[in-house]
C-alpha positions as CSV (number, residue, x, y, z in Angstrom):
1,M,125.3,20.8,105.7
2,R,125.3,18.7,102.9
3,F,122.4,19.6,100.1
4,V,120.6,16.2,100.8
5,D,120.0,17.1,104.5
6,F,118.9,20.9,103.7
7,F,116.6,19.9,101.1
8,R,115.0,17.2,103.5
9,L,115.0,20.1,106.2
10,D,113.4,22.7,104.1
11,K,110.6,20.1,102.9
12,N,109.9,19.1,106.5
13,Q,110.2,22.7,108.3
14,F,109.0,25.2,105.7
15,D,107.0,22.8,103.4
16,K,109.0,24.0,100.9
17,S,110.8,21.9,98.4
18,I,113.6,23.1,96.0
19,K,113.1,22.9,92.5
20,R,116.1,24.1,90.9
21,L,119.9,23.7,91.6
22,Q,123.2,25.5,90.0
23,S,126.4,24.4,90.6
24,N,129.7,23.9,89.2
25,T,131.0,20.6,87.4
26,N,132.8,19.8,90.6
27,T,132.6,15.7,91.7
28,K,130.3,16.4,94.5
29,F,127.8,18.0,92.4
30,V,128.3,15.4,89.7
31,N,128.1,11.8,90.6
32,L,126.1,9.1,89.9
33,E,124.5,9.5,93.5
34,F,123.4,12.9,93.9
35,S,121.9,12.8,90.3
36,K,119.7,9.9,90.9
37,F,118.6,11.8,93.6
38,L,117.8,14.9,92.1
39,K,116.1,13.1,89.3
40,D,114.0,11.4,92.0
41,N,113.0,14.5,93.8
42,C,112.3,16.1,90.2
43,V,114.9,18.5,91.1
44,V,116.6,20.6,87.7
45,H,120.3,20.5,88.0
46,K,121.9,23.5,85.7
47,L,125.9,23.7,85.6
48,T,128.2,26.5,84.8
49,C,130.6,26.7,82.5
50,V,134.7,25.4,83.4
51,N,136.5,28.7,85.1
52,T,133.4,30.6,84.6
53,P,132.2,31.6,88.3
54,Q,130.3,34.6,86.9
55,Q,127.6,32.7,86.1
56,N,126.9,32.1,89.5
57,G,127.2,35.3,90.7
58,I,124.9,35.4,94.1
59,S,126.8,32.6,95.4
60,E,130.2,33.7,94.9
61,R,129.0,37.4,95.8
62,K,127.7,35.7,99.3
63,N,131.0,33.7,99.6
64,R,132.9,36.5,99.6
65,H,130.7,38.5,101.7
66,L,131.2,35.5,104.3
67,L,135.1,35.5,103.8
68,E,135.7,39.3,104.8
69,V,133.4,39.1,107.8
70,T,135.5,36.2,108.8
71,R,138.2,37.7,108.4
72,V,137.5,40.8,110.3
73,L,136.2,38.5,113.0
74,L,139.3,37.0,113.1
75,F,142.0,39.5,113.2
76,Q,140.1,42.2,115.2
77,M,141.0,40.1,118.3
78,Y,144.1,38.3,117.2
79,V,142.1,34.9,117.1
80,P,144.2,32.2,115.1
81,N,143.5,30.3,111.8
82,V,142.3,27.1,113.4
83,Y,138.9,28.7,114.5
84,W,138.1,29.7,111.1
85,G,135.3,27.4,111.2
86,E,133.4,29.2,114.3
87,A,134.3,32.4,112.4
88,V,132.3,31.4,109.3
89,L,129.0,30.3,111.7
90,T,129.2,33.3,113.6
91,A,129.7,35.6,110.4
92,T,126.5,33.9,109.1
93,Y,124.6,34.0,112.3
94,L,125.6,38.1,112.0
95,I,124.7,38.4,108.4
96,N,121.3,36.8,108.5
97,R,120.2,39.4,111.7
98,L,121.6,42.3,109.3
99,A,119.0,45.0,107.4
100,T,119.6,44.6,104.0
101,R,118.6,46.5,100.9
102,A,117.6,43.4,99.5
103,L,114.6,43.0,101.8
104,N,113.5,46.7,102.6
105,G,115.7,47.1,104.9
106,I,114.6,44.8,107.4
107,S,116.9,41.3,108.4
108,S,116.8,37.9,106.9
109,I,116.2,36.6,110.3
110,K,113.2,38.9,110.8
111,H,111.6,38.2,107.3
112,M,111.8,34.3,107.9
113,L,110.1,35.1,111.4
114,S,107.3,36.9,109.9
115,L,106.6,33.8,107.2
116,F,107.3,31.1,110.0
117,P,106.8,32.7,113.2
118,S,106.8,28.9,115.4
119,S,109.8,27.8,113.6
120,P,112.5,26.2,116.1
121,L,115.3,27.4,114.1
122,M,114.8,31.1,114.7
123,L,116.4,31.1,118.2
124,S,117.9,34.5,118.4
125,L,120.6,36.0,121.1
126,P,122.3,38.9,121.9
127,S,125.0,39.9,119.6
128,R,128.8,39.6,121.7
129,V,132.0,39.9,120.2
130,F,134.0,37.2,118.8
131,G,137.4,36.2,120.5
132,Y,136.6,38.4,123.6
133,V,137.1,37.0,127.3
134,A,134.0,34.8,128.3
135,L,133.6,33.6,132.2
136,V,131.4,30.6,132.2
137,H,129.9,29.7,135.4
138,S,131.0,26.4,136.6
139,H,128.3,23.9,137.5
140,N,130.3,21.2,138.5
141,P,129.3,19.6,141.7
142,H,132.7,18.1,142.9
143,H,134.5,21.6,143.5
144,G,135.8,22.7,147.1
145,K,134.2,25.6,148.5
146,L,137.6,27.8,148.1
147,D,137.7,26.5,144.2
148,P,136.8,29.0,141.5
149,R,133.6,29.1,140.4
150,V,134.2,30.3,137.1
151,V,136.1,29.5,133.7
152,K,138.0,31.4,131.9
153,C,137.1,31.0,128.2
154,V,137.2,32.2,124.8
155,F,133.7,33.3,123.0
156,I,133.3,31.5,119.6
157,G,129.8,31.8,118.7
158,Y,126.3,30.9,118.9
159,P,125.1,27.1,118.7
160,S,122.4,25.6,116.2
161,N,120.9,23.4,118.7
162,K,120.6,25.4,121.8
163,K,120.0,28.7,123.1
164,G,123.0,29.7,124.6
165,F,126.6,31.3,124.0
166,K,129.2,28.7,122.7
167,C,132.8,29.4,124.8
168,Y,135.9,27.4,124.0
169,H,138.4,26.5,127.0
170,P,141.7,25.7,125.2
171,P,143.6,24.5,128.0
172,S,141.0,21.8,128.5
173,S,139.9,21.6,124.7
174,W,136.4,22.0,126.2
175,V,133.4,23.4,124.4
176,L,130.9,25.0,127.0
177,I,127.5,26.4,126.0
178,S,125.6,28.1,128.4
179,M,123.5,31.2,129.3
180,D,125.3,31.8,132.5
181,V,128.4,33.5,131.0
182,T,129.8,37.0,131.8
183,F,131.8,38.9,129.2
184,H,134.6,41.2,129.6
185,E,134.0,43.5,126.2
186,T,137.4,45.4,127.0
187,E,139.6,42.2,126.8
188,S,140.9,39.9,124.5
189,F,141.4,36.5,125.0
190,F,144.3,36.3,122.7
191,V,147.5,38.3,122.9
192,S,148.1,41.1,119.9
193,P,151.0,39.4,117.4
194,P,154.5,41.4,117.6
195,L,154.6,44.0,114.8
196,Q,156.5,43.3,111.3
197,G,159.8,44.0,112.2
198,E,160.0,43.9,115.8
199,N,162.7,41.4,117.3
200,V,164.6,40.6,114.3
201,Q,168.0,39.4,114.8
202,V,170.4,41.0,112.5
203,Q,173.1,38.9,111.3
204,E,176.5,40.4,110.4
205,I,177.8,39.7,107.4
206,T,182.0,39.5,107.2
207,P,183.3,39.5,103.7
208,T,185.0,35.9,103.1
209,Q,187.6,37.0,100.7
210,D,189.7,40.7,100.8
211,V,189.3,43.0,98.0
212,Q,192.4,44.3,96.9
213,V,192.5,48.0,95.3
214,Q,194.9,49.0,93.1
215,E,195.8,52.5,93.4
216,V,196.0,53.8,90.0
217,T,199.3,56.7,90.1
218,R,199.1,59.6,88.2
219,T,201.5,60.8,85.2
220,Q,202.0,63.6,83.4
221,D,201.5,61.8,80.1
222,V,199.5,58.9,79.3
223,Q,199.9,56.3,76.2
224,V,197.0,55.6,74.6
225,Q,198.4,52.8,73.1
226,E,199.0,51.1,76.3
227,V,195.0,50.8,77.3
228,T,194.0,47.3,76.8
229,P,190.3,46.4,75.6
230,K,187.3,45.8,77.6
231,E,189.7,47.9,80.4
232,F,187.8,49.8,83.4
233,I,189.5,52.7,84.4
234,T,188.4,53.6,88.4
235,K,188.8,56.9,89.6
236,K,190.1,58.3,92.8
237,A,187.2,60.4,93.8
238,H,186.6,57.8,96.5
239,N,188.9,59.1,98.7
240,E,188.2,62.5,97.4
241,V,184.7,62.6,98.3
242,G,186.0,61.1,101.8
243,E,188.2,64.2,102.4
244,K,185.4,66.6,101.3
245,D,182.9,64.9,103.3
246,R,185.1,65.0,106.9
247,Y,185.6,69.4,105.5
248,Y,182.0,69.8,105.2
249,G,180.6,67.6,107.8
250,K,178.3,64.2,107.5
251,Q,175.2,66.4,106.4
252,Y,176.8,65.9,103.0
253,Q,178.0,62.4,103.0
254,R,177.4,60.6,99.8
255,H,178.1,56.9,99.5
256,E,177.9,56.4,95.8
257,K,180.5,54.2,93.8
258,P,182.7,55.9,91.3
259,T,181.9,56.3,87.7
260,L,183.1,53.2,85.3
261,V,183.9,54.3,81.8
262,N,184.1,51.4,79.2
263,I,186.5,51.7,76.6
264,P,185.4,50.0,73.7
265,E,187.7,47.0,71.5
266,N,188.8,49.0,68.6
267,P,189.3,51.1,66.9
268,I,192.2,53.2,69.0
269,E,191.2,56.4,68.2
270,D,187.6,55.6,69.3
271,V,188.8,54.9,72.9
272,T,190.9,58.6,73.3
273,D,187.2,60.0,72.7
274,D,185.8,58.3,76.2
275,I,188.4,59.0,78.3
276,P,188.2,61.8,80.3
277,T,189.8,65.6,79.3
278,A,191.4,65.7,82.9
279,L,192.4,62.2,82.7
280,R,194.1,62.6,79.1
281,K,195.7,65.7,80.2
282,G,197.4,64.3,83.0
283,K,195.1,66.0,85.8
284,Q,193.8,65.0,88.6
285,S,190.5,62.9,87.9
286,C,186.8,63.9,88.2
287,V,183.8,62.6,89.4
288,K,180.1,63.6,88.0
289,Y,178.5,64.5,91.1
290,F,176.3,67.6,91.5
291,I,178.0,70.6,93.1
292,S,174.9,70.8,95.6
293,Y,176.7,67.6,97.2
294,F,179.6,69.9,98.1
295,V,177.9,73.3,99.1
296,C,177.7,73.6,103.0
297,T,175.5,76.4,103.9
298,N,175.8,76.0,108.1
299,H,177.9,79.1,108.3
300,L,175.6,80.9,106.9
301,S,172.4,83.0,109.1
302,I,168.7,81.5,108.6
303,Q,167.9,84.3,107.0
304,H,170.8,84.0,104.2
305,Q,169.9,80.2,103.8
306,I,166.5,81.2,102.3
307,F,166.7,81.6,98.5
308,I,163.8,80.1,96.6
309,V,160.7,80.8,98.0
310,V,156.4,80.7,97.1
311,I,154.5,83.2,96.0
312,D,151.3,83.2,98.2
313,A,148.2,84.5,97.2
314,I,147.4,85.1,101.4
315,K,149.1,88.1,102.5
316,T,150.5,88.0,105.7
317,P,149.3,91.5,107.6
318,T,151.8,93.5,109.5
319,S,149.4,95.0,111.7
320,V,145.8,94.7,113.2
321,Q,144.4,97.7,111.5
322,E,145.4,95.9,108.3
323,A,144.3,92.3,109.8
324,L,140.7,93.9,110.4
325,K,140.1,95.2,106.6
326,D,140.4,91.2,105.6
327,E,137.4,88.7,106.5
328,N,139.5,86.1,106.5
329,W,141.7,87.3,109.2
330,V,138.7,88.4,111.2
331,Q,137.4,84.9,110.9
332,A,140.6,83.3,112.2
333,M,140.7,85.7,114.9
334,K,137.5,84.3,116.5
335,E,138.8,81.1,115.8
336,E,141.8,81.6,118.0
337,I,139.7,83.1,120.6
338,K,137.3,80.2,120.5
339,A,140.1,78.2,120.9
340,L,141.7,79.8,123.5
341,V,143.3,76.9,126.5
342,A,143.4,77.6,130.1
343,K,146.4,76.8,132.1
344,G,144.3,73.8,134.1
345,Y,146.7,72.4,135.8
346,T,147.2,75.5,138.2
347,Q,143.7,75.1,139.6
348,T,143.5,73.9,143.1
349,Y,140.4,71.2,144.0
350,G,137.9,73.1,146.4
351,I,139.2,76.7,145.1
352,D,139.1,76.5,141.6
353,Y,136.3,73.5,141.0
354,E,134.6,70.8,143.1
355,E,133.5,67.8,140.7
356,T,135.0,66.4,137.5
357,F,133.1,64.5,135.1
358,A,133.6,63.5,131.1
359,P,130.2,62.7,129.7
360,V,131.7,58.7,128.1
361,T,129.3,56.5,127.2
362,K,129.7,52.9,128.0
363,M,130.6,50.3,125.4
364,N,128.1,47.9,126.7
365,T,125.2,50.9,125.9
366,V,126.7,51.7,122.5
367,G,126.4,47.9,121.8
368,V,122.9,47.6,123.3
369,I,122.0,50.5,121.1
370,L,123.2,49.6,118.2
371,S,121.9,45.7,118.1
372,L,118.1,47.8,118.7
373,A,118.9,49.6,115.4
374,A,119.9,46.9,113.3
375,H,116.9,44.2,114.7
376,F,114.7,47.2,114.2
377,G,115.6,49.0,111.1
378,W,116.3,51.9,112.7
379,N,118.2,54.9,111.2
380,L,121.3,55.9,112.9
381,Q,122.3,60.1,112.8
382,Q,125.5,61.4,114.4
383,F,126.0,64.9,115.7
384,D,129.1,66.5,116.4
385,V,129.2,69.6,118.6
386,K,131.7,72.2,117.5
387,N,133.6,74.0,120.4
388,V,131.8,72.0,122.8
389,F,133.7,72.9,126.2
390,L,132.6,76.6,125.2
391,H,128.9,76.1,126.0
392,G,129.7,75.3,129.5
393,D,128.6,77.6,132.5
394,L,130.9,78.4,135.2
395,E,129.5,77.9,139.1
396,E,132.8,78.7,140.5
397,E,135.2,81.8,140.3
398,V,137.7,81.4,138.0
399,Y,140.3,83.8,137.3
400,M,143.0,83.3,134.1
401,E,146.2,85.4,133.0
402,I,145.5,88.0,130.4
403,P,146.8,86.4,127.1
404,S,149.9,86.9,125.4
405,G,149.6,89.9,123.3
406,F,147.5,92.1,125.2
407,Y,149.7,94.4,127.3
408,S,149.1,97.7,128.9
409,H,151.2,100.0,131.2
410,N,148.2,101.0,133.6
411,E,146.7,97.2,133.7
412,K,149.6,95.1,134.7
413,N,147.8,93.8,137.7
414,K,144.8,92.5,136.0
415,V,143.5,89.4,135.0
416,C,140.5,88.0,133.4
417,K,137.6,86.5,135.0
418,L,135.8,83.7,133.1
419,K,131.8,83.5,132.8
420,K,131.8,80.5,130.2
421,A,134.3,77.7,130.5
422,L,137.6,77.1,128.4
423,Y,139.1,73.9,127.2
424,G,141.8,73.0,129.7
425,L,139.9,73.6,132.7
426,K,139.1,70.6,135.0
427,Q,135.1,71.6,135.3
428,S,134.9,72.2,131.6
429,S,133.7,68.8,130.4
430,R,131.0,68.6,133.8
431,A,129.7,72.2,132.9
432,W,128.9,71.1,129.4
433,F,127.2,68.1,130.0
434,E,125.3,69.6,133.1
435,R,123.5,72.3,130.2
436,F,123.3,69.4,127.8
437,A,121.7,67.5,130.5
438,Q,119.3,70.5,131.4
439,V,118.2,71.4,127.8
440,M,117.7,67.3,127.1
441,I,115.0,67.1,130.2
442,S,113.7,70.1,129.4
443,L,112.6,68.4,125.5
444,G,110.8,66.0,127.5
445,Y,113.9,63.2,127.5
446,R,114.5,61.2,130.8
447,Q,118.6,60.6,132.1
448,S,119.1,56.8,131.8
449,Q,120.4,55.7,135.5
450,S,122.4,53.4,134.5
451,D,124.1,55.0,132.1
452,H,124.1,59.1,132.7
453,T,125.0,59.7,128.7
454,L,121.7,57.9,127.2
455,F,118.7,59.9,127.0
456,I,115.1,58.4,126.1
457,K,112.0,59.9,125.2
458,H,108.8,58.3,124.5
459,S,106.4,59.8,122.1
460,P,102.2,59.7,122.8
461,N,101.9,58.0,119.8
462,G,103.9,54.9,121.2
463,K,107.4,55.6,119.4
464,L,110.5,55.8,120.9
465,T,113.7,58.0,120.4
466,R,117.1,57.3,122.1
467,L,120.2,60.0,122.3
468,L,123.7,58.8,123.5
469,V,126.2,61.7,123.7
470,Y,130.0,60.6,123.9
471,V,131.8,64.1,125.0
472,D,131.2,66.3,121.7
473,D,129.7,63.2,119.6
474,M,126.0,62.3,119.7
475,I,124.5,59.6,118.2
476,V,120.3,59.6,117.7
477,T,118.2,56.9,116.7
478,G,114.8,55.7,117.3
479,D,111.5,55.0,115.1
480,D,110.1,58.6,115.5
481,K,111.4,60.2,112.5
482,I,109.4,63.5,113.6
483,E,111.0,64.0,116.8
484,K,114.5,63.2,115.7
485,L,114.1,65.9,113.2
486,T,112.6,68.1,116.1
487,L,115.4,67.1,118.1
488,K,118.2,68.4,115.1
489,E,116.7,71.8,114.9
490,K,116.9,72.5,118.9
491,Q,120.4,71.1,118.9
492,A,121.3,73.4,116.1
493,T,119.9,76.3,117.7
C-alpha cells in the first residue's frame, strides 16, 4: 500500500495523523508530487544519508524479520518463489499475532483491539500452515451428481477484505476465498525438490592427445656436463610405487605424482648439488614418501597392531568387587539396569499382552494449544520424564530370561518375573500412560475425549491449565501460575 493511501486510511479509521516520515533518498520518496502532498498535510520529511541504512534501523530490522519469516514459509513446504508476495503477506499476518516484548508480552493485534475494539480491519482467523493442501468445498451449481465436491488447492494466506482462507488452484489459476475449507496439515501441496547431487550425469572425459612418456634408462656413470638448463629429471618412482602397492594391497595405494627436481641454469657446479645422491652414484632413484605408506601390518594380530595407547584417568575394573568400590561404576551399573530392554518381539497376543497404546498427541491439538498460548500470552513449559516406561505397572504376568552375566549351576531353569514394565515390551507405553492418566485425574484434571493426551483443569478462580503428553515429553501452558508450579512439584515426585 502506498504511503498516501496508508495516510488516509490511518486518519479515517483510527483518527490519527502521521506527523513525521523518515525514508531514504529514493525517487519514490523524493519527487515534486510526493513533497507537495507532505507539505499540504504538514508532515515533516526526514531523509537518511546515502548508503546509511542504520539511520533507519527500526524499519530495516522489521524488513529483515519479514524476509526471514518469508523464507521459512517458502522453504518448509517447498513452495516456489513465485509465491513470495503471498508469503510476505502471510508473514505479516503471523507476526502481528505473535507476542512481543515491545508490548509487554502481548501481540500487536491484541494491543490494537484494546485501543480500537470496533475496528473492521482486525479480522482474525485460526493460523494454518502456509503451503499445505487445502480442500475447498465447491459451490458450483452446474456440477453433476457424480462430480467431486471439493477442489484441491494450496493454502497461500489470509485476505485483507474478507473473513476466509485464501487458496490457490494452480491448474486453473483460480484464487478461492472460503471458510468451508478442510486442511490436510500432514501433506504438502508441492513436492520436495531432489537433494543436491542426485540424478547428476557424469560425463566421461577421454584424452584428446596421447602423452608419450620417455623411459629413463639407468647408467652406471652420469655425466653432469650433459645436463641442460631448466631440465626436469623424472624418476621411475611411479612404476616402483605400483609394484609395492600390488605387494602390500590396495589399502596402501597412494596416487601421487613423483617429485620433480628443478635444475638451475648456472653454474654447473650448483646443478650437481640439486641432483639426488642416489642418481649421481648411478643407483636406482628414490621418491620422498613416508615409510608408513609401505608398511603393512595386516599379517599381525589385533593385539600386536596396537603400538600407541591413551592413558585414561578412568580405570576399568577387572571384577565386580573392584567396581563396587567406585561410586561412578555403581551409578553406571544402575543406569544399565534401568536401560534393560526386554525381547518384546517374542510376546504373543492374548497371552503376554492384550492391548497396546502409544500416547502420541495429534498435530491439530498441538497447533491449537500453541495458537492459544500465543494469542493469550501464556508461558510454555516442557517436561521430560527420564526412563518413562519403567514407571508403568504390568497387569499381565510376564516372564523374561535372566540377563547375560548371571549364571548359577543350581538355577538353570529359573526366569525373571517382571513387576514393572521394561523397554521392549509391547504394552510398556500403555502401562505408563494408564498410570500417568490416573495420577492426573487424581490431581483434578479432566481428560479430553477428542484427544486422550490432553488434560485440562479449571481452577476455582476461573483460571485454566492445559497439559499435553507425547510419550515421555509434556507441554504445560495456561494462565494459572500457582497450579503450574504445583504440577511441576507433583511430577518431580
